[in-house]
C-alpha positions in Angstrom: 112.7 116.3 94.8 112.3 120.0 95.5 109.2 120.4 93.3 107.4 117.6 95.1 108.2 119.2 98.5 107.0 122.6 97.3 103.7 121.1 96.1 103.5 119.2 99.5 104.0 122.5 101.4 101.4 124.2 99.4 99.0 121.4 100.0 99.5 121.6 103.8 99.0 125.4 103.7 95.8 125.0 101.8 94.4 122.5 104.3 95.6 124.2 107.5 94.9 127.7 108.7 98.5 128.1 110.1 101.6 126.0 110.4 105.1 126.6 111.8 108.4 126.2 110.1 109.6 123.5 112.6 106.4 121.5 111.9 107.1 121.7 108.1 110.7 120.8 108.6 109.8 117.7 110.6 107.1 116.6 108.2 109.3 116.9 105.1 112.5 115.8 106.9 114.6 118.9 106.0 116.1 121.8 107.9 114.3 125.0 108.9 116.6 126.9 106.6 115.4 124.7 103.6 111.8 125.4 104.6 112.5 129.1 104.7 114.0 128.9 101.2 111.0 126.9 100.0 108.6 129.6 101.3 110.5 132.3 99.5 110.3 130.2 96.3 106.5 129.9 96.7 106.2 133.6 97.2 108.2 134.3 94.0 105.8 131.9 92.2 102.9 134.2 93.1 101.5 132.3 96.1 100.5 135.0 98.7 102.1 133.6 101.9 102.1 135.5 105.1 104.4 134.9 108.1 103.9 136.0 111.7 106.3 136.0 114.6 105.5 135.4 118.3 103.5 133.0 120.4 100.6 132.5 117.9 102.8 133.1 114.8 103.3 130.8 111.9 103.0 130.5 108.1 99.7 130.8 106.3 98.2 131.6 102.9 96.5 135.0 102.8 92.7 134.7 103.3 90.7 134.5 100.1 93.4 133.0 98.0 92.1 130.4 95.4 94.3 127.9 93.7 94.1 128.1 89.9 92.4 125.0 88.5 94.6 125.2 85.4 97.4 123.9 87.7 95.7 120.6 87.4 96.0 118.7 84.1 93.3 116.4 82.8 95.5 113.5 84.0 95.6 115.0 87.4 91.9 115.4 87.6 91.4 111.8 86.3 93.5 110.5 89.2 91.7 112.7 91.8 88.2 111.8 90.5 89.1 108.1 90.5 90.1 108.3 94.1 87.0 110.2 95.1 84.7 107.8 93.2 86.3 104.9 95.0 85.5 106.5 98.4 81.9 107.2 97.2 81.5 103.5 96.5 81.6 102.7 100.2 80.7 105.9 102.0 76.9 105.5 102.0 76.6 109.2 101.3 76.8 111.5 98.3 79.5 113.8 99.7 82.3 112.6 97.5 80.0 112.7 94.4 79.3 116.3 95.1 83.0 117.1 95.5 83.7 115.3 92.2 81.2 117.6 90.5 82.9 120.7 91.9 86.3 119.5 90.8 85.3 118.5 87.3 83.2 121.6 86.6 84.6 123.4 83.7 87.3 120.8 83.0 87.9 118.9 79.8 87.5 115.5 81.4 84.9 113.7 79.4 85.0 110.3 81.1 86.9 108.4 83.7 89.3 105.8 82.4 90.0 104.4 85.8 87.0 103.0 87.8 87.6 101.7 91.4 84.8 100.2 93.5 85.9 99.6 97.1 82.5 98.2 98.2 82.0 94.5 99.1 79.2 92.0 99.6 78.9 93.7 103.1 78.4 97.2 101.7 75.2 97.8 103.8 76.9 97.3 107.2 80.3 98.4 106.0 79.3 102.0 105.2 77.8 102.6 108.6 80.9 101.2 110.3 83.2 103.4 108.3 81.1 106.5 109.1 81.0 105.7 112.8 84.8 105.1 112.9 85.6 108.3 111.0 83.6 110.2 113.6 85.3 108.4 116.5 88.8 109.1 115.0 88.0 112.8 114.5 86.7 113.1 118.1 89.5 110.9 119.6 86.8 108.7 121.1 87.2 105.0 121.9 84.9 102.4 120.3 83.7 99.0 121.5 82.7 95.9 119.5 82.4 92.2 119.5 85.2 90.7 117.5 85.3 87.3 115.8 88.7 85.8 115.3 90.2 82.3 114.8 90.9 82.3 118.5 87.3 82.9 119.4 84.9 85.8 120.2 85.9 88.7 122.4 84.7 92.2 123.3 87.3 94.8 122.5 87.6 98.4 123.5 89.8 100.2 120.9 91.2 103.7 120.5 90.8 104.2 116.7 93.5 105.8 114.6 93.3 104.8 110.9 90.8 103.1 108.6 92.7 101.0 105.9 91.8 99.3 102.7 94.4 96.6 102.4 94.5 93.0 101.0 91.1 93.5 99.4 89.4 94.2 102.8 88.7 97.1 105.2 90.5 97.3 108.5 90.8 99.4 111.6 94.2 100.2 113.1 94.0 101.2 116.7 95.2 100.7 120.3 93.5 97.7 121.9 93.0 98.3 125.6 92.6 94.6 126.3 95.9 93.6 124.5 97.7 96.9 125.4 99.1 97.2 121.9 98.3 98.4 118.4 96.2 95.9 116.5 94.6 95.5 113.1 90.9 94.6 113.1 88.9 93.5 110.1 85.7 95.5 109.8 83.6 92.5 108.5 84.4 90.6 111.8 83.1 93.4 114.0 79.6 93.2 115.5 77.7 95.7 117.7 80.2 98.6 116.9 79.5 101.6 119.0 81.2 104.7 120.4 81.9 104.6 124.1 81.9 108.3 124.9 85.3 107.9 126.4 88.0 110.2 125.0 91.7 109.4 124.7 94.9 111.2 124.2 96.7 110.2 120.9 99.7 108.0 121.4 103.0 108.3 119.7 104.1 106.0 116.9 100.5 105.4 115.9 101.2 104.9 112.2 100.1 101.5 111.0 102.9 98.9 110.9 101.9 96.7 107.9 105.2 95.0 107.5 105.1 91.4 106.6 107.0 90.5 109.7 104.2 91.9 111.9 101.1 91.1 109.9 102.1 87.9 108.2 104.9 86.2 110.1 106.2 83.1 108.3 105.2 80.6 111.0 105.2 77.6 108.6 107.3 76.8 105.6 104.9 75.1 103.2 105.5 72.7 100.4 102.6 71.3 98.4 102.0 69.6 95.0 99.2 70.8 92.8 97.6 69.6 89.6 98.4 71.6 86.5 94.9 73.0 86.2 95.5 74.9 89.6 98.1 77.1 88.1 95.8 80.1 87.5 94.8 80.2 91.1 98.4 79.9 92.4 99.5 82.7 90.1 96.5 84.9 91.1 97.1 84.5 94.9 100.9 84.2 95.1 102.4 85.2 91.8 104.1 83.1 89.0 107.3 82.6 91.1 105.6 80.5 93.8 106.0 77.1 92.1 108.2 74.9 89.9 106.9 72.7 87.1 107.8 69.1 87.8 108.2 66.3 85.3 104.7 65.3 84.3 103.3 68.9 84.7 102.5 68.9 88.4 103.4 72.1 90.3 105.6 72.1 93.3 104.5 75.0 95.5 106.6 76.6 98.2 105.7 79.6 100.3 105.8 80.9 103.9 102.4 80.8 105.7 101.2 82.5 108.8 98.1 80.7 110.1 97.6 77.0 110.4 93.8 77.0 110.2 93.8 79.2 107.0 96.5 77.0 105.5 94.6 73.7 106.1 91.3 75.2 104.8 93.0 76.6 101.7 94.6 73.2 100.9 91.2 71.4 101.5 89.5 73.8 99.0 91.5 72.2 96.2 90.2 68.8 97.0 92.1 65.9 95.4 94.1 68.4 93.2 96.4 69.4 96.0 98.7 67.4 98.3 100.4 69.0 101.4 104.0 67.7 101.7 105.4 69.9 104.4 105.3 70.6 107.4 105.0 66.9 108.3 102.9 67.6 111.4 100.3 69.6 109.4 100.3 66.9 106.7 99.3 64.4 109.4 96.7 66.8 110.8 95.2 67.2 107.3 95.1 63.5 106.9 93.1 63.2 110.2 90.8 65.9 109.0 90.2 64.0 105.8 89.4 60.8 107.8 86.9 62.7 110.0 85.2 64.1 106.9 85.0 60.7 105.4 83.5 59.2 108.6 80.9 62.0 108.8 79.7 61.6 105.2 79.9 57.8 105.3 77.6 57.6 108.3 75.1 60.0 106.8 74.9 58.2 103.4 
């Protein structure tokens, strides 16, 4: 919608000292002519926009212009403050809290109806990692760390691009020099994180690819039977459409799964209340694991 684009252009101009029409056209996926019309509309709305031709030319907002806080409704401020508060929960600093005070000063917001806490049990180490990575991203500086994964431990040198909060965890998206590809790294699995002092030139197509096909390929088609009392957990983790109720009340579960180790560990966590039916080879492997557990505890008892 045009109004959304106008607000977006205004946001860009408030954050950057100067920007060109081609840059705005590419960002908002419209023609330069459309951008020129949008700039005219912003000028008519009272936004003092200056344009300059030539080598160092571009579009900018006149120095000293302040956006009227009345443009933000209480609902707008609620959403902004909720987002800032969520960042403050893991930053380890008070910078976002101070910004929240500036934004809410003089407003009618009495309390926040949305509270978001992005911290975890690892908040102590998480905050320092995020701060270091933010600095490295800003400086285009590679980082190095020991990484723990299902395949073992390895030292990685990564060019950092984005910090993500996804699937209830914090991740780094960056170019792994060892794998020569973009990779997603879980912050809680990093140890000894440090900047290398080595700069890098930003690569193209660095936006995170979080498609299910890349992050969660369906390597296994799983069928399992669960006791009725497991329904709440299946709904919580996979939604109410992941099972069928069988005669007698048992739940026939069916879903695509990515990682064998995670699957077997997940099924084992249900104890006798779950039975893996397919794939057959993983059912056999699970049976062997059960025998090994039995032997271990039988010998020690």
